[in-house]
VOGU-3710 file (C-alpha; in Angstrom, 3 decimals, decimal comma):
1> mmaetfdhhp> 247,908/-227,784/205,062  245,427/-229,063/207,651  247,964/-231,585/208,935  250,476/-228,764/209,463  248,007/-226,764/211,545  246,655/-229,408/213,918  246,477/-233,076/214,747  244,376/-235,291/217,047  245,338/-236,811/220,395  243,355/-238,873/222,922
11> wtvqdlvagv> 243,285/-237,557/226,503  241,589/-239,360/229,371  239,791/-237,391/232,064  242,558/-238,437/234,459  245,195/-237,022/232,073  243,259/-233,770/231,717  242,785/-233,298/235,444  246,462/-234,056/236,094  247,430/-231,525/233,404  245,282/-228,805/234,945
21> tsgrvrlpdi> 246,545/-229,601/238,440  250,183/-229,262/237,406  249,535/-226,206/235,242  250,519/-227,921/232,000  246,992/-227,346/230,674  245,885/-223,742/231,033  243,076/-221,485/229,949  244,161/-218,861/227,399  242,930/-215,352/228,016  240,608/-215,429/225,011
31> qrpfvwgnak> 238,107/-216,973/227,414  237,076/-216,094/230,944  237,444/-218,515/233,882  233,738/-218,998/234,578  231,892/-222,307/234,750  228,488/-223,696/233,937  225,615/-223,897/236,341  225,661/-227,010/238,518  222,879/-228,670/236,519  225,004/-228,649/233,356
41> vrdlvdsmyr> 227,937/-230,123/235,266  225,657/-232,889/236,582  224,460/-233,637/233,035  228,041/-233,770/231,739  229,062/-236,352/234,354  225,889/-238,344/233,700  226,605/-238,453/229,942  230,162/-239,643/230,500  228,947/-242,279/232,994  226,639/-243,661/230,306
51> gfpvgqlmfw> 229,293/-243,492/227,586  227,564/-240,775/225,575  229,632/-238,444/223,351  230,310/-235,065/224,973  232,199/-233,272/222,205  235,828/-232,587/221,352  238,300/-230,339/223,117  240,753/-228,054/221,355  244,194/-227,175/222,731  246,964/-224,926/221,462
61> enagaehskt> 250,564/-225,988/222,007  251,966/-222,759/223,432  254,172/-222,324/226,461  253,517/-218,591/226,789  252,221/-218,447/230,363  251,918/-214,664/230,082  248,960/-215,223/227,747  246,996/-217,623/229,914  244,874/-217,917/233,025  244,751/-220,869/235,336
71> igvgektqsg> 241,677/-223,018/235,776  240,526/-223,028/239,383  242,149/-220,904/242,057  245,031/-223,011/243,377  248,763/-222,569/242,777  250,262/-224,389/239,758  253,581/-226,209/239,649  254,386/-226,119/235,914  254,299/-223,539/233,156  251,511/-224,048/230,652
81> smqvvdgqqr> 252,243/-225,833/227,376  248,644/-226,679/226,379  246,145/-223,844/226,327  242,443/-224,529/226,003  240,848/-222,981/222,907  237,508/-224,788/223,044  235,944/-226,840/225,841  236,906/-224,675/228,812  233,516/-225,074/230,492  233,684/-228,864/230,358
91> ltslyavvkg> 237,301/-229,029/231,473  236,865/-226,566/234,339  233,744/-228,380/235,519  235,434/-231,791/235,502  238,454/-230,429/237,304  236,291/-228,879/240,011  234,243/-232,031/240,575  237,132/-234,488/240,576  239,517/-232,432/242,703  236,955/-230,767/244,939
101> ldvlredysq> 238,538/-227,351/244,497  236,970/-223,927/244,151  236,297/-222,304/240,797  235,411/-218,719/239,924  231,782/-217,838/239,304  230,580/-215,068/237,017  230,248/-212,688/239,942  233,899/-213,420/240,801  232,994/-215,392/243,897  234,536/-218,806/244,625
111> erivisfnpl> 232,432/-221,944/244,849  232,860/-225,672/245,136  230,763/-227,771/242,744  229,356/-230,907/244,384  227,461/-233,679/242,555  225,725/-236,577/244,353  225,196/-240,117/243,032  222,683/-242,864/243,834  224,241/-246,292/243,053  220,857/-248,003/243,416
121> terfaipdsa> 219,147/-245,960/240,696  222,309/-244,768/238,911  221,062/-241,185/239,102  223,092/-238,009/239,578  221,785/-234,966/241,433  222,721/-231,572/242,792  222,658/-232,058/246,580  219,546/-230,796/248,333  217,876/-231,452/251,665  216,283/-234,685/250,374
131> tkrssewiqd> 219,520/-236,231/249,084  221,414/-235,159/252,196  218,915/-236,937/254,445  218,878/-240,087/252,341  221,284/-242,967/252,983  220,908/-244,039/249,345  223,073/-241,218/248,022  226,841/-240,779/247,900  226,856/-237,111/248,780  229,958/-236,133/246,801
141> irevftspia> 231,213/-238,181/243,832  234,716/-236,922/244,565  234,805/-239,642/247,252  234,547/-242,240/244,461  237,253/-240,605/242,344  239,551/-240,422/245,385  239,063/-244,048/246,508  236,352/-246,251/244,938  236,953/-249,008/247,511  236,568/-246,709/250,519
151> arrdyiqkle> 233,567/-244,969/248,981  231,819/-248,308/248,324  232,579/-249,595/251,818  231,333/-246,446/253,537  228,194/-246,354/251,402  227,263/-249,968/252,139  227,829/-249,524/255,892  225,650/-246,404/255,935  222,907/-248,204/254,000  222,992/-251,201/256,351
161> vargverldr> 222,601/-248,943/259,391  219,728/-247,054/257,775  217,907/-250,281/256,878  218,606/-251,931/260,219  220,260/-255,035/258,731  223,520/-256,715/259,589  224,428/-257,134/255,949  222,883/-256,227/252,624  221,790/-258,854/250,148  224,802/-260,128/248,200
171> dlegeielav> 223,152/-259,349/244,843  222,465/-255,772/245,961  226,061/-255,403/247,090  227,124/-256,559/243,643  224,938/-253,980/241,937  226,359/-251,247/244,154  229,911/-252,353/243,381  229,246/-252,283/239,636  227,719/-248,811/239,797  230,539/-247,367/241,930
181> nkladvlkfv> 233,232/-248,914/239,735  231,478/-247,600/236,638  231,505/-244,116/238,134  235,204/-244,440/239,003  235,857/-245,383/235,374  234,698/-241,929/234,302  238,322/-240,979/234,939  239,198/-243,277/232,013  236,723/-241,586/229,670  238,623/-240,540/226,531
191> fevvqlkehv> 238,289/-237,101/224,980  239,367/-236,538/221,404  241,543/-233,412/221,565  242,337/-231,314/218,511  245,804/-229,847/219,152  246,796/-226,722/217,231  250,518/-226,666/216,609  252,855/-224,226/218,320  253,626/-222,200/215,172  249,957/-221,207/214,722
201> sretvadifv> 249,670/-217,472/215,399  247,558/-215,988/218,178  245,413/-214,156/215,614  244,662/-217,441/213,869  243,825/-219,118/217,170  241,457/-216,275/218,022  239,837/-216,541/214,592  239,348/-220,281/215,076  237,787/-219,624/218,490  235,347/-217,101/217,003
211> rinsqgvtls> 234,387/-219,400/214,135  233,722/-222,310/216,470  231,546/-220,303/218,813  229,718/-218,302/216,143  228,148/-221,532/214,843  225,720/-221,501/217,755  224,345/-218,679/219,822  226,921/-219,188/222,519  228,826/-215,908/222,258  227,806/-212,280/221,919
221> sadfiltwls> 229,491/-209,512/219,941  230,997/-208,355/223,236  232,669/-211,753/223,669  234,112/-211,528/220,164  235,558/-208,071/220,855  237,026/-209,245/224,158  238,580/-212,167/222,286  240,031/-209,739/219,747  241,412/-207,584/222,548  243,139/-210,619/224,053
231> vfweegrqai> 245,116/-210,913/220,847  245,917/-207,287/220,113  245,768/-205,519/223,485  245,928/-207,933/226,401  246,432/-205,214/229,009  243,268/-203,482/227,844  241,199/-206,636/228,109  242,570/-207,254/231,594  241,860/-203,667/232,627  238,209/-204,074/231,635
241> edftrasrft> 237,896/-207,278/233,628  239,641/-205,757/236,637  237,307/-202,756/236,576  234,311/-205,070/236,285  235,389/-207,283/239,143  236,151/-204,323/241,377  232,655/-202,878/240,782  231,229/-205,671/242,931  233,345/-205,048/246,024  234,230/-202,248/248,402
251> pqemtrmdrk> 237,889/-201,183/248,789  237,939/-202,998/252,136  236,679/-206,231/250,549  239,189/-205,966/247,688  242,007/-205,321/250,136  241,085/-208,463/252,053  240,741/-210,625/248,921  243,806/-209,377/247,035  245,933/-209,009/250,180  247,174/-205,592/249,120
261> pvswtpknpy> 245,873/-202,072/249,836  243,013/-200,962/247,583  241,816/-197,374/248,059  239,073/-197,145/245,402  236,662/-199,356/243,496  233,842/-198,547/241,040  231,280/-200,176/243,351  228,021/-198,239/243,352  224,393/-198,671/244,452  223,012/-198,761/240,908
271> laldpshvlr> 224,669/-201,401/238,768  227,007/-204,378/239,144  229,070/-204,093/235,979  230,028/-206,873/233,627  232,654/-206,619/230,841  230,037/-206,006/228,147  228,787/-202,915/230,013  232,253/-201,397/230,152  232,982/-202,395/226,571  229,841/-200,627/225,313
281> vvvavgnrra> 230,994/-197,400/226,929  234,527/-197,769/225,595  233,567/-198,314/221,934  230,800/-195,689/222,078  233,229/-193,051/223,343  236,339/-194,088/221,462  234,989/-195,546/218,227  231,607/-193,758/218,140  229,813/-197,063/217,608  226,914/-198,451/219,614
291> plgdaynalr> 226,198/-201,709/217,695  228,947/-204,027/218,928  228,730/-206,133/215,766  229,733/-203,111/213,690  232,425/-202,230/216,208  233,885/-205,737/215,990  234,162/-205,604/212,196  235,752/-202,153/212,397  238,249/-203,275/215,023  239,292/-206,208/212,883
301> grdprtreii> 240,076/-203,723/210,114  237,583/-205,271/207,720  236,783/-203,123/204,699  232,961/-203,000/204,423  233,112/-203,182/200,618  235,895/-205,656/199,881  235,529/-207,603/203,185  239,329/-207,710/203,358  241,310/-207,144/206,569  243,424/-203,973/206,337
311> pehrerelek> 246,025/-203,777/209,151  246,183/-199,968/208,984  242,449/-199,737/209,644  242,798/-202,146/212,545  245,548/-200,097/214,173  243,547/-196,892/213,732  240,448/-198,358/215,383  242,519/-199,849/218,198  244,003/-196,439/218,999  240,495/-194,996/219,142
321> lkngqarald> 239,430/-197,760/221,492  242,434/-197,184/223,744  241,569/-193,514/223,943  237,964/-194,292/224,860  239,003/-196,829/227,471  241,407/-194,445/229,178  238,499/-192,051/229,686  235,919/-194,684/230,635  238,060/-196,288/233,361  239,156/-192,999/234,920
331> pkhwdeylkv> 237,924/-193,084/238,556  237,183/-189,357/238,700  234,937/-189,603/235,622  233,046/-192,612/236,975  232,533/-191,043/240,394  231,263/-187,777/238,894  228,884/-189,626/236,581  227,328/-191,531/239,485  226,258/-188,158/240,877  224,167/-187,710/237,707
341> ieragirtsa> 222,068/-190,756/238,533  221,618/-189,641/242,124  220,650/-186,149/240,926  217,971/-187,758/238,732  216,317/-189,135/241,872  217,631/-192,679/241,550  218,891/-194,056/244,836  219,262/-197,839/244,495  219,573/-200,566/241,883  215,896/-201,390/242,417
351> mvtsknaviy> 215,057/-198,029/240,863  217,173/-198,652/237,748  214,730/-199,922/235,136  217,215/-199,741/232,253  220,858/-200,766/232,558  221,413/-199,427/229,049  220,326/-195,969/230,169  223,082/-196,048/232,808  225,686/-197,334/230,349  224,941/-195,106/227,385
361> gyalwligrt> 224,372/-192,163/229,702  227,945/-192,593/230,904  229,182/-192,596/227,302  227,394/-189,302/226,586  228,656/-187,844/229,879  232,256/-188,709/228,951  231,909/-187,136/225,509  230,403/-184,000/226,994  233,124/-183,719/229,624  236,214/-184,681/227,619
371> efsvpvdelr> 235,360/-183,425/224,119  232,972/-180,501/224,692  234,587/-179,377/227,978  231,250/-178,964/229,740  231,850/-177,946/233,379  231,099/-180,775/235,782  228,242/-179,034/237,587  226,517/-177,983/234,350  227,040/-181,423/232,830  225,523/-183,074/235,895
381> evmarwyfma> 222,314/-181,068/235,498  221,793/-181,590/231,771  222,663/-185,292/231,920  220,403/-185,847/234,944  217,489/-184,558/232,840  218,570/-186,802/229,961  218,784/-189,825/232,257  215,368/-189,083/233,779  213,930/-188,897/230,251  215,680/-192,043/229,030
391> qitgrfsgsp> 214,498/-194,134/231,957  210,914/-192,931/232,328  210,218/-193,251/228,584  211,908/-196,656/228,268  214,131/-195,236/225,551  216,372/-198,305/225,431  213,676/-200,942/225,929  213,671/-201,827/222,247  216,635/-201,764/219,803  218,974/-200,203/222,393
401> etraqedlnr> 222,008/-200,160/220,098  220,040/-198,312/217,406  218,813/-195,745/219,923  222,316/-195,268/221,317  223,763/-194,774/217,831  221,133/-192,093/217,202  222,280/-190,334/220,371  225,914/-190,486/219,261  225,079/-189,269/215,760  223,253/-186,269/217,232
411> ldglertpqa> 226,626/-184,950/218,396  228,296/-185,228/214,986  229,285/-181,953/213,383  228,629/-179,841/216,476  230,991/-177,091/217,469  233,075/-178,400/220,363  231,666/-176,022/222,959  229,745/-176,618/226,185  226,779/-174,689/224,784  226,539/-176,917/221,707
421> fkgaissqvs> 226,519/-180,123/223,769  224,016/-178,858/226,308  221,811/-177,547/223,524  221,775/-180,885/221,703  220,917/-182,859/224,848  218,293/-180,377/226,031  216,674/-180,313/222,601  216,419/-184,094/222,584  214,820/-184,150/226,031  212,262/-181,455/225,243
431> tiltedwwtv> 211,393/-183,091/221,922  210,550/-186,359/223,671  208,933/-185,048/226,864  206,201/-183,014/225,178  202,997/-181,659/226,687  201,085/-184,622/225,252  203,588/-187,028/226,746  203,081/-185,615/230,229  199,295/-185,330/230,031  198,359/-188,365/227,932
441> tlpedlhtss> 201,178/-190,880/227,586  202,436/-190,893/231,175  198,975/-191,277/232,782  198,340/-194,139/230,379  201,687/-195,736/231,239  200,503/-195,729/234,854  197,782/-198,237/233,924  199,944/-201,002/235,356  200,469/-203,104/238,451  204,239/-203,068/238,056
451> tvgpaytgyi> 205,902/-200,986/240,741  209,294/-201,584/239,103  208,282/-200,195/235,708  209,588/-196,895/234,288  206,438/-194,831/234,981  206,031/-195,597/238,686  209,783/-195,584/239,303  209,918/-192,155/237,666  207,283/-190,968/240,141  209,326/-192,260/243,109
461> aaltildadv> 212,404/-190,532/241,646  210,389/-187,301/241,449  209,448/-187,646/245,131  213,132/-187,846/246,061  213,883/-184,769/243,943  210,989/-182,888/245,590  212,223/-183,890/249,062  208,781/-185,349/249,779  207,620/-186,853/253,053  206,559/-190,462/253,354
471> llstlkvkdw> 202,760/-190,440/253,587  201,499/-189,889/257,159  205,099/-189,585/258,370  207,912/-187,161/259,061  210,380/-189,438/257,239  211,644/-188,335/253,841  211,248/-190,621/250,829  214,870/-190,054/249,794  216,065/-191,095/253,263  213,966/-194,258/253,197
481> idpsrrpvkg> 215,601/-195,426/249,962  219,088/-194,264/250,895  221,345/-197,188/249,857  223,388/-196,833/253,043  220,333/-197,593/255,239  219,452/-201,210/255,923  216,499/-201,121/258,349  214,791/-204,381/259,260  211,453/-202,614/258,875  211,041/-199,237/257,245
491> vekhhlfpkd> 208,643/-197,999/254,604  206,291/-200,190/252,629  204,034/-199,812/249,617  200,529/-199,547/251,043  197,304/-200,256/249,133  195,285/-197,070/249,602  192,190/-199,159/248,978  193,290/-202,213/251,031  193,381/-205,561/249,265  190,982/-207,318/251,607
501> ylkqelglss> 188,562/-204,390/251,442  188,530/-204,554/247,638  188,017/-208,307/247,684  185,484/-208,599/250,492  183,549/-205,336/250,268  183,722/-204,541/246,562  183,991/-208,098/245,258  187,078/-207,300/243,159  189,079/-210,423/242,291  191,529/-209,219/239,617
511> vrqinqvanq> 194,996/-209,075/241,178  196,084/-206,764/238,374  193,331/-204,292/239,270  193,910/-204,542/243,015  197,654/-203,985/242,643  197,464/-201,014/240,267  200,320/-198,618/241,023  197,733/-195,851/241,337  196,440/-197,733/244,394  199,818/-197,778/246,128
521> alvewsdnik> 201,591/-195,229/248,290  204,627/-195,181/250,559  203,833/-195,453/254,280  205,711/-196,616/257,360  205,310/-200,330/257,950  203,734/-199,743/261,380  201,041/-197,575/259,772  200,479/-200,251/257,151  199,775/-202,800/259,898  197,377/-200,460/261,703
531> isserpstyw> 195,448/-199,709/258,510  195,154/-203,402/257,673  191,936/-203,997/255,670  189,886/-201,005/256,802  187,919/-198,988/254,271  189,682/-195,732/253,249  186,961/-193,472/254,667  187,546/-195,068/258,083  191,325/-195,282/258,408  192,239/-192,058/256,591
541> irqvedkgia> 190,384/-189,683/258,927  191,633/-191,534/262,017  195,247/-191,608/260,840  195,260/-187,909/259,964  193,749/-186,966/263,312  195,952/-189,297/265,373  199,106/-187,897/263,777  197,950/-184,289/263,974  198,475/-183,717/260,246  196,589/-180,635/259,054
551> gdrlrrqmww> 196,829/-177,409/257,084  199,789/-176,920/254,768  201,427/-180,153/255,876  198,350/-182,165/254,953  198,020/-180,349/251,609  201,676/-181,010/250,805  201,448/-184,704/251,655  198,243/-185,120/249,667  199,856/-183,345/246,728  203,129/-185,307/246,882
561> halppgwqsm> 201,229/-188,573/247,085  198,711/-187,551/244,418  195,619/-187,931/246,592  192,527/-186,213/245,150  190,468/-184,241/247,692  187,809/-186,566/249,062  189,625/-189,564/247,567  188,631/-191,817/250,459  184,972/-191,604/249,404  185,495/-192,075/245,661
571> eyqeflqarr> 184,533/-195,110/243,640  187,627/-197,269/243,146  187,916/-196,884/239,358  187,238/-193,151/239,617  189,993/-192,896/242,212  192,513/-194,785/240,058  191,774/-192,606/237,060  192,103/-189,394/239,033  195,259/-190,444/240,844  197,055/-191,451/237,645
581> vliakvtreg> 196,603/-187,901/236,383  197,909/-186,469/239,652  200,884/-188,851/239,784  201,843/-187,655/236,304  201,542/-184,022/237,454  203,739/-184,599/240,514  206,289/-186,442/238,380  206,366/-183,484/236,022  206,913/-181,121/238,949  209,897/-183,231/239,984
591> fkklsdpnyr> 211,287/-182,931/236,470  210,767/-179,155/236,530  212,800/-178,951/239,721  215,427/-181,142/238,063  215,491/-178,641/235,186  215,743/-175,622/237,495  217,307/-176,086/240,958  215,701/-172,791/242,021  212,201/-173,994/241,142  209,965/-174,272/244,196
601> pqaptervev> 206,859/-176,359/243,531  203,893/-175,331/245,616  201,169/-177,668/246,800  197,712/-176,443/245,701  196,109/-174,089/248,215  192,603/-174,884/247,059  190,705/-177,874/245,733  192,613/-179,650/242,994  190,742/-180,362/239,799  190,955/-184,095/239,192
611> sapalpsfee> 188,421/-184,524/236,452  188,854/-187,548/234,258  190,971/-187,274/231,140  189,066/-186,301/228,026  189,953/-189,576/226,375  189,622/-193,064/227,880  192,517/-195,526/227,997  192,671/-198,721/225,966  191,964/-200,735/229,103  188,852/-198,661/229,816
621> lvrdgvlppr> 187,547/-199,176/226,284  187,843/-202,933/226,749  186,462/-202,943/230,265  183,441/-200,845/229,261  182,638/-203,082/226,299  183,407/-200,482/223,642  186,200/-202,700/222,337  185,213/-206,295/223,158  187,838/-209,015/223,693  188,715/-210,978/220,539
631> tlltptnaet> 188,195/-207,881/218,373  190,693/-207,972/215,507  192,865/-204,951/214,783  194,542/-204,156/211,472  196,787/-201,267/210,343  194,563/-198,361/209,241  196,532/-197,616/206,092  197,345/-201,260/205,340  201,018/-200,529/205,943  201,513/-204,206/206,827
641> nsiaevteda> 199,398/-207,343/206,640  199,499/-207,771/210,410  196,426/-208,811/212,359  196,313/-208,153/216,105  193,690/-209,224/218,643  192,233/-207,665/221,787  192,612/-210,021/224,768  190,445/-210,580/227,835  193,082/-208,747/229,897  192,819/-205,599/227,753
651> mirlndvehr> 196,089/-206,269/225,942  196,858/-206,296/222,215  198,223/-209,654/221,058  200,443/-209,376/217,978  202,465/-212,363/216,770  201,896/-214,122/220,124  203,320/-211,176/222,069  201,020/-209,029/224,210  201,302/-205,232/224,283  199,681/-202,938/226,809
661> tpdlaaqadg> 198,958/-199,931/224,563  198,265/-199,230/220,870  201,544/-197,278/220,697  203,600/-200,267/221,861  201,768/-202,582/219,451  202,419/-200,150/216,593  206,110/-200,009/217,456  206,227/-203,803/217,477  204,721/-203,705/213,972  207,547/-201,470/212,785
671> addadgwdyw> 205,774/-198,092/213,094  208,134/-196,409/215,555  206,878/-192,857/215,048  203,179/-193,539/214,497  200,376/-192,713/216,912  199,111/-196,166/217,854  195,528/-194,934/218,153  195,618/-193,761/214,526  197,654/-196,763/213,389  195,162/-199,466/214,399
681> taafdepval> 191,593/-199,966/213,125  189,026/-202,176/214,831  187,657/-204,738/212,375  183,958/-204,187/213,159  181,247/-204,604/210,514  182,078/-201,000/209,763  185,820/-200,645/210,507  186,711/-197,743/212,774  190,090/-196,342/213,791  190,880/-196,640/217,496
691> selrarpltv> 191,384/-192,864/217,671  187,837/-192,329/216,386  186,439/-195,012/218,668  188,205/-193,432/221,625  186,718/-189,995/220,869  183,150/-191,250/220,955  181,161/-190,594/224,160  181,110/-193,607/226,511  177,758/-195,105/227,382  178,224/-197,330/230,397
701> da> 175,423/-199,195/232,139  174,757/-198,075/235,697
//
């Protein structure tokens, strides 16, 4: 039986390259025409040069050119009769290096792969400034494959000139000749090729491909589904790839590249799509599945009990997928959904902290629009609140497929009315964004130096929703981060307590403390330069007076930028603590306006209360010595046998992974719904729960 399915044939590199050049050897559409990074190509050539094994190739004898893609980007002269099932990366890389032709990169750009060779040391390298300046390197090994004699002659002449000699030592010339000839002989390197016979079905070939690649961690569930689509719905697979490619270019760029008019592309300022992104939306909408592994088994028609493939089940799931894809790739749906992200205060890709929130948000939007008939304007508002919630809480930061499936399941059994959909989404948002979340969790999440994290990004999004000014400026925050603007210098994140002031005057050396997000605000770059390293009490009064900012305008700017009254004279830690609370309040005001377009937040007309939170943060407990570093933490109710440790940086180390808060550490220990402060107990002589320790009055030395 095995002999009837395949046999073995030797192919030299020269034979393979000639086959690709003519088009006889082609890439079947169960793989995508992308190549390795240059370092892997260099290592492949090096292994072949030294005679090391580099693995088998697998071809399928099939002349169906309609099922294949060419390797490289040049025109082919013959129809394909050998299609590559396994080894595409190696074959494409060799072809590119030997022929010196462009290949397609993962971002759909074209690139030439160049490898350099040093005959004196027999080393291969990716060209850099050092190799390009050196006379000891053949800059492109293609010169050797094209003409070993000419390449050797040119190399020796260049080396003689560089060394200032009339002729190199004869022995050295001999060594160079041997090395160059050995490199040229790479074209004679023999690959063992497993050739599947022509009568083998496409489904069998796809199954073989999946089995080969599932032995390592080389392919994802998305790749397996795309492989399956290549067999059972080629047009659908191609449509996904076309949509993905187009998302990276404007209509003008696509028109120039494809040499035909293109009036629309899915390009957007938030996310450059890849096929897995689109596929997740398609199967979530059509098949109501978020875990792609489950979706793949369902699409194959596999019965979960008997494990048998049932063709009727396969056809049913394929029809569902087709239905979902027709909705997902509809330009009007995609364009309307992008307005949801903009409505949520997100302006650029730098503000997107969760790609999954964008992807699964689109799936929910499509379901709401096409199945619950929610009017576009109403759907935009409810989904903008959902997106704001999903991003600022990091909803998809852990187990994203599980979270997404929960969101899909929430819609099961609902009456297909706009009210039912909006009610389900609004209920989810309000359940997650509770009073405690706004007043306790969010201020604690702002104990970070990451300006690209969900908490701080949520604050910037709120400023765009509130139409806030840049601090000390008439510019608007939303205009500064408008994706269409590309100023050389615009607005910068300014340290309210300047870095040099903290280092030189206060003796603070911790970069993490200096760069706390609560110490950063948006100012014009020219103001940032003028402020430099001055103490806050000096520059603040001068800046306010010089710019004539007073009265309501000053109150609004101080409120938007969460500046406590008298902040410039506060102790640094007191300031950080107070500003975190105010940032959380401003963020909440932005969300309120997102929830009610008619809401008009008002800046406080009198002194804002900025007293410290009733309970200290985990970082403060460590810093103040209440919870010393190296303290061991164990689950209060012995739910697991885990042992965590408090680190010098006020983190919780659990299984060699550090977590910033007790809640995150509890989630990592499997307690998704537990309060981390109650979950963990400090292993003192008399064990005490973190929640109890936190409630005790702090006694800090003066």
